[in-house]
C-alpha positions in Angstrom: -93.8 57.4 21.0 -93.9 58.1 24.7 -94.8 61.5 26.2 -92.0 63.6 27.6 -91.9 63.8 31.4 -89.4 66.5 32.4 -86.3 65.8 30.4 -86.7 62.0 30.3 -88.7 60.1 27.8 -90.4 57.3 29.6 -91.4 54.1 27.9 -94.8 52.5 28.7 -94.3 48.8 29.0 -96.6 45.8 29.6 -95.0 42.7 31.1 -96.8 39.4 30.0 -96.0 36.1 31.5 -98.4 33.4 32.8 -96.3 32.8 35.9 -96.8 35.4 38.6 -93.4 34.4 40.1 -91.8 35.6 36.9 -94.1 38.4 35.9 -94.3 40.4 39.2 -90.5 40.5 40.0 -89.7 41.3 36.4 -92.2 44.2 36.4 -90.7 45.5 39.7 -87.1 45.3 38.4 -87.9 47.0 35.1 -89.8 49.7 37.0 -86.5 50.7 38.6 -85.2 51.9 35.2 -85.4 55.7 35.0 -87.0 55.6 31.5 -89.5 52.7 31.9 -93.0 52.7 33.4 -94.6 49.3 33.7 -98.2 50.3 33.1 -99.7 46.8 33.3 -98.9 43.1 33.7 -100.7 40.3 31.9 -101.1 36.6 32.5 -102.1 35.7 28.9 -102.4 37.2 25.4 -106.0 38.4 25.9 -104.9 40.5 28.9 -102.2 42.0 26.7 -104.7 43.1 24.2 -107.0 44.5 26.9 -104.0 46.4 28.4 -103.0 47.9 25.1 -106.5 49.0 24.3 -107.0 50.6 27.8 -104.2 53.1 27.3 -101.0 54.1 25.4 -98.3 51.4 25.4 -94.9 51.5 23.7 -93.6 48.0 24.2 -94.9 44.6 25.3 -92.5 42.1 26.9 -94.1 38.9 25.7 -93.9 35.4 26.9 -94.8 32.8 24.2 -96.4 29.9 26.0 -99.5 31.4 27.8 -103.1 30.1 28.2 -106.2 31.6 26.5 -104.2 33.4 23.8 -100.5 32.6 23.3 -97.8 35.1 22.8 -97.4 34.5 19.0 -101.1 35.0 18.3 -101.1 38.0 20.6 -98.2 39.5 18.7 -99.9 39.0 15.4 -103.1 40.6 16.8 -101.2 43.5 18.2 -99.6 44.1 14.7 -103.1 44.4 13.3 -104.9 46.3 16.0 -102.0 48.4 17.5 -99.1 48.5 15.0 -97.5 51.3 17.1 -96.8 48.8 19.9 -93.5 47.0 19.7 -93.1 43.4 21.0 -90.0 41.9 22.6 -90.3 38.2 23.2 -88.9 36.9 26.5 -89.2 33.1 26.7 -87.4 29.9 27.7 -87.8 28.5 24.2 -85.1 29.1 21.5 -86.1 26.4 19.0 -86.2 27.2 15.3 -90.0 27.0 15.1 -90.7 29.4 18.0 -88.1 32.0 16.8 -89.4 32.0 13.2 -93.1 32.1 14.1 -92.6 34.9 16.6 -90.5 37.0 14.1 -93.0 36.3 11.4 -95.8 37.4 13.7 -94.1 40.8 14.0 -91.9 40.6 17.1 -89.2 43.3 17.2 -86.9 41.3 19.5 -86.4 37.8 20.8 -84.6 37.1 24.1 -84.4 34.0 26.2 -84.9 34.1 29.9 -81.2 33.7 30.4 -81.0 37.4 29.5 -80.1 39.8 32.3 -81.9 43.0 33.3 -79.5 45.2 31.3 -80.1 43.1 28.1 -83.9 43.3 28.6 -83.9 47.0 29.1 -81.6 47.5 26.1 -84.0 45.4 23.9 -87.0 47.4 25.2 -85.4 50.7 24.3 -84.3 49.3 20.9 -87.8 48.1 20.1 -89.3 51.4 21.0 -86.9 53.0 18.6 -87.9 50.7 15.8 -84.8 48.5 16.0 -84.6 44.7 16.4 -82.6 42.8 19.1 -81.9 39.1 19.0 -79.8 37.6 21.8 -76.7 35.6 20.9 -78.3 32.2 21.2 -81.3 33.2 19.1 -79.0 34.9 16.5 -76.9 31.8 16.2 -79.9 29.6 15.8 -81.4 31.9 13.2 -78.1 32.0 11.2 -77.9 28.2 11.3 -81.4 27.8 10.1 -81.1 30.2 7.2 -77.8 28.7 6.0 -79.4 25.3 5.7 -82.1 26.6 3.4 -81.9 27.1 -0.4 -81.7 30.7 -1.6 -85.1 32.3 -2.4 -85.3 33.2 -6.2 -85.4 36.9 -6.9 -83.9 37.9 -3.6 -80.7 39.4 -4.9 -79.7 42.7 -3.6 -80.5 45.9 -5.6 -77.6 47.4 -7.5 -77.9 50.8 -6.0 -76.6 49.8 -2.6 -73.5 51.8 -1.7 -70.3 50.0 -0.7 -70.9 51.2 2.9 -74.5 49.9 2.9 -73.2 46.5 1.7 -70.6 46.5 4.5 -73.3 47.3 7.1 -75.5 44.5 5.8 -72.5 42.1 5.9 -71.9 42.9 9.6 -75.6 42.6 10.4 -75.4 39.2 8.8 -72.5 38.3 11.1 -74.6 39.2 14.1 -73.1 42.5 15.1 -75.3 45.0 16.9 -75.3 48.7 15.9 -72.6 49.5 18.4 -70.4 46.7 17.1 -70.9 47.8 13.5 -70.0 51.4 14.5 -66.8 50.3 16.2 -65.9 48.0 13.3 -66.3 50.7 10.7 -65.1 53.6 12.9 -68.3 55.6 12.5 -71.0 56.7 14.9 -74.1 54.7 15.9 -76.2 57.4 14.4 -74.5 57.0 11.0 -75.0 53.2 11.3 -78.7 53.8 11.8 -78.8 56.0 8.7 -77.1 53.4 6.6 -79.5 50.7 8.0 -82.6 52.8 7.2 -81.3 53.4 3.7 -80.5 49.8 2.9 -83.7 48.5 4.4 -85.7 50.9 2.1 -83.7 50.1 -1.0 -83.7 46.3 -0.5 -87.2 46.1 0.9 -85.9 44.6 4.1 -88.5 44.3 6.9 -86.4 44.0 10.0 -83.1 42.8 11.4 -84.0 39.2 11.1 -84.9 39.7 7.5 -81.6 41.5 7.0 -79.7 38.5 8.4 -81.5 36.2 5.9 -80.8 38.5 3.0 -77.1 38.9 3.8 -76.7 35.1 3.9 -78.6 34.6 0.7 -76.4 37.2 -1.0 -73.3 35.5 0.2 -72.3 38.3 2.5 -72.3 36.4 5.7 
């Protein structure tokens, strides 16, 4: 968690991309956000690891295809060495293999480079808060992938989920973000987060991508 500076909580972010023409303007634009400090930039995964070892970091905005150490392996290494650091993937690739490998490595979010500044900032904030954000294209690809796969034996939902928790899981499976779920159910986003935390604990769900899979396998989405 970031330190408090005045009244604002500033998030310490590393921007990783092997192309300086992408990395440097992105770092500059993100630095204009009142709650984000870009503390380092990195041209490959090894530089990401060095930056996170050099000082406190909250979120890494990670490209996937980089030399020396790629984004997926860097994400996996961060999970082992610096589990407090959240990773949001920002890449041109939205194929099934890239998405699943990145999420399996521990990425908290996955955006394509079509995402605007507002979407990227929102994903960084969500990841720092322990939430997952997948952009629409990625969510649709993930849903399509999971729906074509056979259900995993023994993955039925626990019987102690409340009706509201099942509703929330259904809406996650349909691709709604927390705000959309709150509007749909006429409850606050804080209440949605409480329901999500409870159902994740009860059903042993790792993250939002895992929740989408479980909702589909349970026939809720």
